[in-house]
FIPADO-144026 format. One record per residue: residue in one letter; z, y, x of N, C-alpha, C in turn. Coordinates in pm, 1 decimal, always signed. Each point is the difference from the previous one (the first is absolute). Layout:
<pts>
- A/Z/Y/X/Z/Y/X/Z/Y/X
...
</pts>
This chain:
<pts>
- M/+1420.8/-2320.0/+775.4/-185.8/+14.7/-24.6/-27.1/+140.6/-22.6
- A/-131.3/+6.1/+41.1/-80.1/+105.6/+8.5/-9.6/+47.7/-148.3
- N/-38.4/+151.0/-22.7/-25.4/+35.9/-98.2/-130.1/-15.0/-60.1
- Q/-44.3/-43.6/-134.8/-158.9/-37.6/+4.8/-85.5/+140.6/-51.0
- E/+46.6/+110.3/-23.9/-65.3/+80.2/+31.3/+26.7/+156.2/+87.5
- T/-68.4/+11.8/+61.6/+18.0/+73.0/+134.6/-56.6/+175.8/+7.2
- A/-132.3/+4.1/-75.4/-65.0/+123.7/+19.5/-96.1/+7.4/-159.0
- Y/+40.6/+97.1/-75.4/-78.1/+29.9/-149.2/-27.9/+123.3/+6.6
- G/+60.3/+111.6/+36.8/-38.6/+138.7/+37.6/+132.9/+22.0/-160.0
- L/-6.1/+124.7/-44.1/+85.6/+43.9/-87.7/+2.1/-35.7/-201.9
- R/+58.7/-117.4/-39.7/-94.4/+1.7/-104.3/+98.8/+48.0/-109.3
- P/-73.7/+18.2/-51.8/+92.2/+89.2/-115.1/+90.2/-82.7/-75.9
- I/+135.8/+18.8/-65.2/+105.7/-66.9/-71.2/+69.9/+60.1/-92.6
- G/-28.4/+129.9/-5.3/+98.1/+48.6/-78.2/+10.0/+132.1/+13.7
- L/+123.1/+93.3/-101.7/+23.9/+156.4/+45.5/+113.5/+27.4/+3.6
- V/+114.5/+71.6/+97.0/+74.6/+26.7/+22.3/+21.0/+63.3/-131.5
- G/+179.6/-75.8/-12.0/+39.6/+47.2/-170.6/-32.8/-83.6/-71.2
- S/+43.5/+19.4/-167.5/-45.4/-44.4/-96.6/-129.6/+1.3/-88.6
- A/-77.2/+116.8/+90.9/-121.8/+18.7/-98.1/-95.7/-125.3/+15.0
- T/-55.2/-30.9/-101.8/-104.7/-115.6/-26.6/-80.4/+20.3/+86.1
- N/-64.3/-127.3/+65.0/-82.5/-44.0/+123.6/-129.2/-30.3/-104.5
- S/-97.3/+53.5/+13.1/-98.9/-41.3/-77.5/-153.3/-29.7/+123.2
- T/+99.1/-14.5/+124.8/-92.0/-48.5/+98.1/-148.5/+89.0/-38.2
- G/-16.0/+148.4/-25.4/-111.4/+38.3/-3.3/-47.4/+68.5/+97.0
- V/-147.1/+35.3/+33.1/-52.4/+27.0/+74.2/-110.7/+112.2/-39.7
- T/-26.9/+96.5/+85.7/-51.0/+83.9/-38.1/-135.0/-16.3/+73.2
- K/-119.6/+56.4/-51.9/-133.1/+0.2/+73.1/-14.6/+102.8/+87.8
- Y/-43.1/-24.3/+106.8/-91.6/+125.8/+117.9/-80.3/-76.1/+42.4
- E/-99.0/+105.0/+69.8/-105.1/-87.1/+101.5/-6.4/+22.6/+163.4
- I/-86.0/-105.0/+30.7/-29.2/-14.8/+144.3/-119.3/+69.4/+51.5
- A/-28.2/+61.4/+116.7/-103.2/+17.6/-10.1/-97.3/-116.4/+48.3
- S/-133.4/+32.9/-71.7/-122.0/-131.7/+18.9/-0.1/-72.1/+127.1
- D/-1.0/+136.3/+73.5/-19.3/-47.2/+160.3/+112.2/-28.0/+53.6
- N/+94.0/-20.8/-15.6/+120.2/-34.9/+34.6/+39.0/-92.9/+88.2
- T/-64.2/-44.3/+146.3/-8.4/-115.2/+34.5/+105.7/-55.5/+70.9
- N/+152.3/+3.4/-32.0/+81.4/-15.4/+47.2/+68.9/-94.7/-148.2
- A/+9.6/-115.0/+49.1/+67.4/-87.2/-97.6/+183.3/+19.6/-54.2
- I/+12.4/+34.9/-122.7/+105.5/+25.0/-57.2/+52.2/-134.2/-77.9
- F/+152.9/-66.9/+56.9/+26.0/-138.6/-6.5/+76.2/+4.2/-177.9
- Q/+32.6/-62.4/-91.7/+72.6/-7.1/-98.3/+137.3/+26.0/+81.5
- Y/+112.4/+70.9/-91.0/+100.2/+52.5/+12.5/+68.9/+79.0/+133.4
- S/-111.1/+52.1/+38.7/-12.4/+82.3/+104.0/+15.0/+142.5/-35.3
- I/+61.5/+105.6/+73.1/+40.3/+127.2/-35.4/-151.6/+55.5/+33.4
- V/-33.6/+73.2/-110.6/-64.6/+135.1/+10.5/+20.3/+119.2/-3.9
- V/-113.4/+98.6/+32.1/+73.0/+142.7/+23.4/-130.8/+86.2/-89.7
- P/+51.7/+86.0/-8.5/-115.2/+87.4/-72.0/-94.4/+107.3/+71.4
- L/-97.9/-12.5/-1.7/-107.5/+104.9/+99.2/-28.7/+110.3/-55.8
- A/-56.2/+111.7/+88.9/-51.3/+104.6/-57.4/-102.5/-18.0/-70.6
- A/-109.1/-114.5/+54.6/-139.4/-14.7/-135.4/+104.6/-10.0/-149.4
- G/+73.1/-60.3/-17.6/+51.2/+24.1/-150.7/-56.1/-196.9/-14.1
- V/+43.2/-51.4/+124.1/-21.9/-141.4/-17.5/+137.1/-50.7/+95.0
- I/+11.6/-163.1/+12.0/+112.5/+1.9/+79.1/-44.1/-113.4/+95.7
- G/+73.9/-35.6/+118.0/-14.7/-43.6/+89.7/+128.1/-97.7/+76.7
- Q/-47.0/-59.0/+82.7/+113.6/-102.3/+29.7/+122.2/+80.1/+65.5
- A/+111.2/-48.6/+37.9/+123.1/+28.4/+104.7/-51.1/+87.2/+127.3
- G/+41.6/+92.2/+46.0/-65.1/+92.4/+66.0/+10.6/-40.2/+165.4
- A/+171.3/-113.5/+14.2/+43.4/-43.9/+125.4/+44.2/-181.3/-62.8
- T/+9.8/-33.8/+136.2/+6.1/-155.1/-35.9/+109.9/-59.3/-31.4
- D/+129.5/+78.5/-7.5/+59.5/-18.6/-38.8/+55.6/+42.1/-143.8
- G/-120.0/+75.5/-76.8/+47.5/+75.0/-130.3/-19.2/+135.1/+23.6
- G/+71.2/+85.2/+117.2/-17.1/+168.4/+47.8/+74.3/+62.8/-98.8
- T/-33.6/+118.0/+28.7/+96.8/+121.6/-69.8/-81.2/+59.6/-97.4
- T/-146.5/-41.2/+3.7/-46.4/+52.6/-122.8/+50.6/-33.7/-159.4
- Q/+12.1/+98.6/-58.0/+68.8/-35.5/-160.0/-102.1/-81.3/-53.0
- A/+54.0/-150.9/-21.5/-73.4/-87.0/-75.1/-5.4/+31.2/-163.5
- L/-96.0/-49.4/-55.7/-48.9/-3.8/-132.5/+37.7/-173.6/-89.6
- G/+27.5/-76.6/+115.3/+42.2/-84.4/-76.9/-77.7/-120.2/+68.9
- V/-4.5/-104.1/-52.8/-59.4/-100.1/+31.0/-115.1/-86.7/-51.3
- L/-97.9/-43.9/+63.4/-106.3/-41.9/-77.5/+4.5/-140.4/-43.4
- V/-25.9/-14.1/-172.2/+4.8/-133.4/-16.4/-139.6/-82.1/-18.7
- G/-121.1/+114.4/-55.2/-113.7/-29.8/+39.1/-109.0/+47.2/-67.3
- I/-120.6/-26.7/+17.9/-141.8/+127.8/-26.9/-82.6/-86.7/-113.0
- E/-49.9/+136.3/-15.2/-154.0/-77.5/-60.7/-117.5/+103.5/+21.1
- Y/-119.3/-71.3/-7.5/-117.7/+80.7/+47.4/-104.1/-100.1/-61.8
- V/-130.7/+91.0/-66.5/-101.8/-59.5/-9.6/-98.8/-31.8/+111.5
- D/-20.0/-132.7/-3.2/-103.6/-59.6/+95.1/-145.7/+20.1/-8.2
- S/-12.0/+62.3/+124.0/-154.0/+28.3/+5.2/-116.2/-54.5/-45.1
- T/+37.3/-178.2/+48.0/-82.5/-91.1/-46.3/+8.4/-24.7/-146.2
- T/+71.2/-51.7/-42.1/+27.5/-53.1/-117.5/-7.1/+108.1/-140.6
- K/+40.4/+94.6/+55.1/+49.3/+126.0/-62.2/+115.8/-18.2/-104.0
- K/+84.6/-81.3/+25.5/+144.0/-30.8/-66.2/+112.6/+26.8/+75.2
- T/+91.6/+31.5/-89.1/+104.5/+52.9/+49.8/+83.7/-101.9/+67.8
- T/+38.1/-8.8/+148.8/+71.5/-109.6/+46.1/+134.4/+88.8/+51.1
- F/+107.8/-147.1/-21.3/+151.0/+15.3/-12.7/+51.8/-64.3/+180.0
- L/+58.4/+71.8/+49.7/+57.9/-56.1/+120.6/+191.0/+57.5/+40.3
- N/+32.3/-90.7/+56.4/+134.2/+19.4/+9.0/+18.4/+123.1/+108.6
- Y/-94.9/+23.6/+94.5/+17.9/+98.7/+123.0/-143.7/+34.1/+22.4
- W/-15.7/+108.8/+59.9/-155.4/+85.3/+49.5/-32.9/-64.9/+127.7
- P/-108.6/-66.3/+11.4/-18.7/-52.6/+109.2/-63.7/+85.5/+117.6
- G/-32.6/+127.2/-66.0/-55.0/+76.3/+92.2/-146.5/+15.2/-25.5
- S/-63.4/+107.2/+13.7/-174.1/+0.8/-85.1/-84.1/-47.8/+48.6
- N/+19.6/-31.0/+148.7/-100.2/-129.6/+82.3/+27.7/-162.9/-51.8
- S/+70.5/-10.9/-54.7/+4.5/-151.4/-60.3/-10.6/+23.2/-153.1
- V/-20.8/+81.9/-80.2/-85.4/-10.6/-96.7/-103.4/+85.8/-47.7
- S/-61.3/-42.8/-120.6/-122.5/+96.4/-78.2/+22.2/+61.3/-106.1
- V/+27.6/+138.7/+62.9/+48.8/+92.4/-133.0/-75.7/+59.4/-37.7
- D/+13.4/+19.4/-126.3/-117.7/+122.6/-102.9/+39.9/+83.0/-2.5
- T/+20.5/+108.8/+87.2/-12.9/+178.8/+49.0/-6.3/+52.7/-123.2
- N/-71.5/-48.9/-108.0/+14.1/+106.5/-150.1/+151.7/-21.1/-30.1
- F/+40.9/-107.2/+13.0/+146.2/+10.2/-68.5/+98.2/-22.2/+73.7
- P/+121.3/+66.2/-24.6/+121.3/-4.7/+132.4/+45.8/-110.0/-3.6
- V/+79.1/-58.3/+123.2/+72.4/-109.0/+37.5/+131.8/+85.5/-19.2
- K/+92.2/-100.1/-129.1/+124.7/+70.1/-31.4/+64.1/-109.3/+42.3
- A/+147.6/+43.2/+67.3/+91.8/-43.8/+53.1/+116.7/-41.9/-99.0
- L/+48.4/-54.1/+6.9/+100.0/-15.0/-94.2/+153.1/-1.7/+85.3
- V/+106.6/+84.0/+24.3/+60.3/+59.2/+22.9/+149.3/-30.1/-88.1
- A/+142.7/-85.8/+59.2/+132.2/-3.6/-61.6/+49.6/+148.9/+53.0
- D/+17.3/+107.0/-58.0/+38.5/+158.7/+40.5/+72.5/+82.7/-40.8
- N/+113.0/-109.2/-89.8/+108.1/+85.3/-28.6/+100.9/-34.5/+83.0
- P/+39.3/+141.9/+14.9/+92.5/+47.5/+110.9/+175.1/-58.2/+20.8
- M/+4.7/-97.5/-110.9/+104.7/-55.5/-32.5/+8.4/-157.7/+52.7
- Q/-168.5/+5.2/+24.8/-11.0/-132.4/-37.7/+51.3/-85.4/+111.8
- T/+82.5/-130.9/+23.9/+63.2/-84.6/+86.7/-105.4/-146.4/+57.4
- F/+30.5/-25.9/+93.0/-115.1/-76.7/+82.0/+103.1/-72.9/+69.3
- Q/-72.5/-175.9/-15.4/+41.6/-98.7/+72.0/-72.1/+37.7/+143.5
- V/+89.6/-39.4/+74.4/-90.4/+14.9/+171.6/+65.2/-135.5/+116.2
- A/-83.0/-71.4/+72.6/+70.6/-59.7/+62.0/+75.2/+77.8/+154.2
- S/+88.5/-74.6/+6.4/+35.0/+9.3/+174.2/-127.8/-8.2/+133.3
- D/+31.4/+50.8/+108.7/-118.1/-50.2/+79.0/+54.5/-85.0/+81.7
- A/+177.1/+34.3/-20.2/+74.1/-95.2/+132.5/+131.3/-83.3/-77.6
- T/+65.1/-43.8/+118.1/+124.5/-39.8/-106.4/+85.6/+120.0/-1.6
- L/+71.4/-43.6/-120.6/+149.0/+130.2/-14.6/+129.4/-81.6/+54.2
- T/-20.3/-94.4/+65.4/+130.4/-74.8/+56.1/+40.7/-71.3/-177.5
- N/+64.2/+76.9/-38.1/+80.4/-61.3/-134.2/+17.3/+83.6/-95.2
- R/+41.7/+18.4/-137.5/+6.0/+71.2/-118.0/+111.6/+81.8/+44.1
- A/+101.7/-26.0/+11.5/+82.0/+143.6/+33.2/-95.7/+114.1/+92.0
- T/-80.2/-67.2/+116.0/-76.4/+130.1/+83.4/-99.9/+25.2/-84.5
- A/-55.7/-59.2/-74.2/-81.8/+85.0/-96.4/+22.3/+38.1/-98.8
- L/+142.8/+18.7/-76.3/+8.3/+86.2/-68.4/+47.2/+106.2/+49.0
- A/+71.3/+5.7/+128.4/+12.2/+118.0/+18.5/-121.7/+111.4/+45.3
- A/-94.9/-85.2/+6.0/-134.4/+104.4/+1.9/-56.5/+69.2/-128.1
- V/+89.8/-26.3/-95.1/-44.8/+22.6/-133.9/+49.1/+175.7/-12.3
- F/-93.4/+89.6/-48.7/-22.8/+119.5/+32.5/-16.4/+76.7/+109.8
- S/-40.4/-94.9/+40.1/-35.3/+48.4/+163.9/-165.5/+15.4/+0.8
- N/-94.9/+67.2/+93.8/-146.5/+23.4/-16.9/-35.7/-132.4/+83.4
- A/-122.4/+23.7/-13.4/-110.5/-91.2/+83.9/-145.0/+34.6/-7.0
- S/-76.2/-40.8/+101.2/-138.6/+59.6/-9.8/-48.6/-203.9/-9.1
- L/-106.5/-34.5/-14.8/-84.0/-149.0/-24.4/+9.4/-25.5/+134.5
- G/-38.4/-119.5/+74.4/-32.2/-41.7/+91.5/-146.8/+71.7/+51.0
- T/-58.5/-55.9/+126.7/-144.6/+35.4/+21.6/-93.2/-24.2/-43.7
- S/+9.2/-61.4/-154.8/-109.4/-51.4/-47.5/-44.0/+83.6/-150.0
- A/+37.2/+112.2/-10.5/-3.9/+89.6/-117.2/-148.1/+19.8/-34.9
- R/-89.1/-29.5/+41.2/-152.3/+23.7/+31.4/-72.2/-96.4/-41.9
- T/+37.3/-150.8/+21.8/-58.0/-136.3/+16.1/+51.1/-96.5/-110.9
- G/-71.7/-120.9/-49.1/-15.6/-82.2/-77.6/-95.9/-89.0/+21.1
- S/+21.5/-120.9/-93.0/-54.5/-78.6/-31.2/-143.1/-8.0/-74.7
- T/-113.6/-18.3/+16.2/-111.8/-19.3/-25.4/-46.8/-106.9/-124.0
- D/+109.7/-92.7/+63.0/-7.4/-121.8/-91.7/+51.4/+14.3/-138.1
- T/+143.9/+85.6/+8.6/+79.0/-1.4/-111.5/-37.1/+183.3/-58.3
- G/-28.6/+89.8/+117.1/+15.1/+111.6/-70.1/+134.9/+47.1/+63.2
- R/+112.0/-72.9/+9.5/+132.4/+94.0/-34.9/-0.6/+41.0/+158.4
- S/+83.8/+64.1/+28.0/+79.2/+110.5/+100.4/+56.6/-111.3/+89.1
- N/+20.4/+40.7/+143.0/+75.5/-98.3/+92.7/+96.7/+75.7/+41.1
- S/+72.0/+120.4/-98.6/+93.3/+104.8/+68.5/+106.2/-56.8/-17.1
- A/+144.7/+30.2/+14.4/+89.9/-66.8/+3.3/+98.0/+109.0/+41.5
- L/+178.3/+36.4/-34.6/+46.4/+79.8/+2.9/+20.1/-8.9/+176.9
- G/+24.7/+70.7/+64.2/+40.6/+26.9/+178.6/+145.3/-6.4/-9.8
- V/+66.9/-118.1/+15.9/+152.5/-19.1/+12.2/+12.4/+127.1/+178.5
- S/-87.7/-5.3/+50.2/+78.4/+76.8/+113.5/+6.3/+167.0/-16.0
- T/-94.9/+8.4/-95.7/+20.3/+172.1/-39.6/+89.9/+35.0/-73.1
- I/+91.8/-98.7/-82.7/+103.2/+45.3/-63.2/+107.0/+104.9/+2.6
- A/+7.7/+99.9/-32.3/+93.8/+114.7/+83.2/+2.1/+102.2/-165.4
- T/+116.3/+90.6/+70.4/-10.5/+81.9/-101.6/-99.0/+131.5/-18.1
- T/-105.6/-10.9/+104.4/-84.2/+112.7/+16.6/-85.0/+13.2/-119.0
- A/+30.5/+137.1/-72.8/-78.7/+33.0/-150.4/-153.1/-12.0/+3.2
- T/-103.7/+24.1/+133.0/-107.7/-1.2/-31.5/-65.2/-129.2/+12.8
- L/+64.0/-91.0/-12.2/-50.1/-155.1/-11.8/-52.5/-29.4/-174.5
- P/-72.8/-56.5/+9.1/-88.6/-12.6/-125.6/+74.0/-76.9/-106.6
- L/+83.4/-116.0/+28.3/+24.0/-86.4/-102.1/+154.0/+39.3/+19.3
- K/+121.1/-8.7/-125.1/+155.1/-27.1/-28.6/-2.6/-120.9/-71.2
- I/+106.7/-46.2/+86.0/+34.9/-177.0/-22.4/+88.1/+73.1/-131.3
- M/-4.7/-119.9/-129.4/+60.2/+5.9/-96.7/+85.3/-94.0/-23.7
- G/-36.1/-95.0/+49.9/+79.7/-137.4/+17.2/-101.2/-178.4/+37.9
- I/+93.3/-83.1/-20.0/-38.3/-99.7/+44.2/-36.3/-116.3/-135.2
- V/-123.4/-40.1/-11.4/-67.3/-97.2/-91.2/+61.9/-117.3/-6.7
- D/+58.1/-54.0/-96.8/+63.9/-144.7/+6.8/-112.1/-109.4/-26.8
- D/-23.1/-96.1/+115.9/-110.7/-81.8/-3.8/+4.7/-108.5/+80.0
- D/-3.8/-69.6/-77.6/+74.0/-156.2/+50.7/-100.4/-60.7/+117.3
- A/-128.8/+64.5/-35.1/-84.2/-80.3/+90.2/-25.4/+103.8/+135.8
- N/+51.2/+128.6/+1.3/-51.3/+62.1/+102.0/+236.2/+57.7/+43.0
- D/+30.5/-58.9/+53.5/+130.6/+50.6/-63.4/+82.5/-73.3/+208.0
- D/-113.6/-47.9/+110.2/+75.9/+26.7/+114.4/-40.3/+97.2/+64.0
- F/+137.7/+73.4/+7.9/-26.1/+112.4/+92.7/+43.1/+21.1/+141.1
- A/-5.0/-94.2/+75.3/-44.2/-35.0/+104.2/-122.7/-26.0/+24.3
- A/-107.6/+35.2/-61.3/-137.7/-8.7/-8.3/-59.9/+124.2/-61.0
- A/-104.2/+21.8/+27.0/-97.9/+129.8/-34.1/-25.8/-53.5/-152.0
- G/-16.9/+116.2/-103.3/+2.6/-70.5/-165.2/+53.0/+20.7/-77.2
- I/+129.6/+104.6/+32.9/+65.9/-14.0/-80.2/-30.2/+140.2/-148.9
- P/-14.0/-39.2/-93.4/-54.2/+99.4/-83.4/+75.4/+113.0/-61.4
- L/-19.5/+131.9/+24.7/+86.2/+89.6/+2.7/-74.7/+84.2/-83.2
- I/+81.5/+94.3/-109.4/-5.6/+57.1/-62.3/-19.3/+171.1/+34.5
- V/-128.4/+61.4/+3.4/-9.4/+133.8/+78.7/-54.2/+98.3/-179.6
- R/+17.2/+138.6/+95.7/-65.2/+55.6/-84.1/-100.4/+151.2/+132.6
- I/-89.1/+67.7/-71.1/-105.5/+64.6/+86.6/+141.2/+142.6/-3.6
- N/-0.5/+30.9/+115.2/+76.6/+163.8/+66.4/-80.9/+115.8/-88.0
- A/-91.9/+16.4/+100.3/-116.8/+118.3/-1.3/-108.2/-36.7/-130.8
- H/+31.3/-23.4/-84.3/-48.7/+16.0/-134.5/-99.8/+53.9/-82.0
- Y/-110.5/+48.5/+59.0/-145.0/+53.6/-66.1/+69.1/+94.6/-143.8
- N/+5.3/-58.4/-44.0/+87.9/-2.4/-153.3/+71.2/+51.9/-31.2
- S/+130.3/+15.8/+117.8/+116.1/+50.4/+7.2/+43.2/+138.1/+102.8
- P/-0.5/+77.1/-86.1/-7.4/+97.6/+124.3/+143.5/+74.9/+47.1
- N/+94.5/-60.8/-72.5/+113.4/+3.4/+61.6/+2.2/-93.0/+110.5
- A/-64.8/-65.6/+24.5/+18.3/-133.5/+90.6/-99.2/-8.9/+110.9
- R/-49.9/+119.8/+82.7/-91.8/+12.4/+50.3/+81.5/+25.1/+175.6
- F/-103.3/-48.1/+67.1/+16.9/+12.3/+162.8/+0.8/+146.7/+37.4
- D/-83.7/+40.5/-82.3/+7.1/+207.4/+78.2/-54.0/+46.0/-163.1
- S/-55.4/+136.5/+24.0/-31.2/+42.7/-131.7/-151.9/+44.7/+6.0
- Q/-32.2/-129.7/+18.9/-186.6/-4.5/-5.0/+9.8/-34.9/-143.0
- T/-108.8/+60.9/-117.1/-12.6/-12.4/-86.4/-159.7/-29.3/-76.5
- T/-107.6/-3.8/+111.4/-89.9/-37.5/+1.3/-29.5/-163.0/+39.1
- A/-118.1/-50.0/-33.2/-40.9/-102.3/+36.3/-6.7/+45.9/+183.1
- T/-14.8/-140.8/+22.0/-47.2/-21.4/+145.1/-138.5/-43.8/+59.7
- T/-0.5/+50.9/+122.1/-126.1/-92.2/+72.4/-13.3/-92.6/+92.0
- T/+185.6/-36.0/+51.3/+43.2/-57.1/+72.8/-22.7/-143.1/-29.4
- G/-28.5/-48.2/-119.4/+43.0/-153.4/-21.8/-131.8/-118.9/+27.9
- I/-94.9/+47.8/+63.9/-77.2/-66.2/+37.6/-42.2/-45.5/+155.7
</pts>
């Protein structure tokens, strides 16, 4: 039987080790004129202007990730009320009062673990288990999502699983989920963490120490 969920981005589920998981987020800003949609549970990166943007490549890319977007808030220019959404639709789709910042809520703990669906079959549980501690990219949908749900369309790219250190995700385990346990189909839930996290200087792809302008 096919799995019930096959793509939803990187859903925060816990922390590495025994640290208390408060599911806390940090507030950053999105440029009010950013026309790119940034979907819930998609990778976001720091930009040189002091704001965040979407992942710089369709597979998540090699830019140091700040975390994943959980939601946003902004002041509507018509109602003058604070509006909460689970994703940023892009400046062309909302009426923002630019006297106030667009705030982004980001799960940015470098020890955060996430649940992500596989984008293809993993054959069987033994094969999936053999992928644990390997690295991977997202499939070719890291920057896309649903405007109906606000959720990311991204899933882990099974074909990218390898030991390559520059891949953005580290596979840490398999989620036990009776509704999504068909290893012959896409949608097996895996536990991952972000490899090159901006808040973790010892886990970077290179020696970069400043924000990047390549994330948009």
